[in-house]
N, C-alpha and C positions, 0 to 999 in steps of 0.2 A: 554476424551478430552472435554474441554469447547467449547462453541459456539463462533463463531467470533463475536466480538463486533462492532456494527455499530457506528463508531466514529462520523461520520457526514453524513448527507443524501445529499451529493454533492461531486464532485471531489475536490481534492487539486490541485490548479493550481500553479506550481512551475517552476522557471527558474533553471535548473540543469546544472552543468558543465559536460563536457565529462568525461567518465570513468564509472566504475562499481558502482552500487547503490543497496541497499537492501530495498525492499518495505515491510512494515509491513503487514503481512497477517492476524494477529489476532485482530488488533484494540486496543491492550493493551499497545503498546509501548509508552514510555514517549516522544518520538520524532516522533510520527506518523505524516506523512505517511512513514517516513524512520525508519527502524528497529533500536532499541536501543541495539541489540545484546544480550539481557539477558532475557527480559520478556517472549518471546515466548517459551523459553526452559522449563518453568514450565507448559505451556498450551498445548503442543503437536502440535504446528503449526510451520512450517518452513517459514522463509522469502523468498520472490521471488527476486532472483538476476536478474538484468537487466543492460544492458550496452548502453550508448549513445556514438556515435562517434564524436559528437560535442555538444557544449552548445546548449540547447534546452528548450523551454517552453513545459511542459508536463501536462496532466491532469491525476493524479493518483487517483485510486479508494478510496473513503472515506468510502463507506458502506461495503467493503470487500466481496461483493457478485458478482463482475464482472466475466464474462466468459472469459475475456481477461486480466488476471493479468499481470502487475500491473496497467494497464490503465483502465480508466473509460469507460464503454460501455453503460451507461445510465440505468443500472439495478436499481439504487437508485430511479428512478421515479416510479418504480412498487412496491416498498416496502410499 
């Protein structure tokens, strides 16, 4: 299994609609931080499914090292 790629050393701040979303856990997705549903299959990482009950601004992890996926927990500040 390849290592997770640190795509950016900060969270992605996004306004997401209500519904299910897939967070890219590998950092290789062409649509990061949202999984592109193909890249991870060759790397051995599975995306993290999460659901929002309403439209919401979220901070999704960009470094892929969070202990609270898919949300940023500040781990990037320690890298």
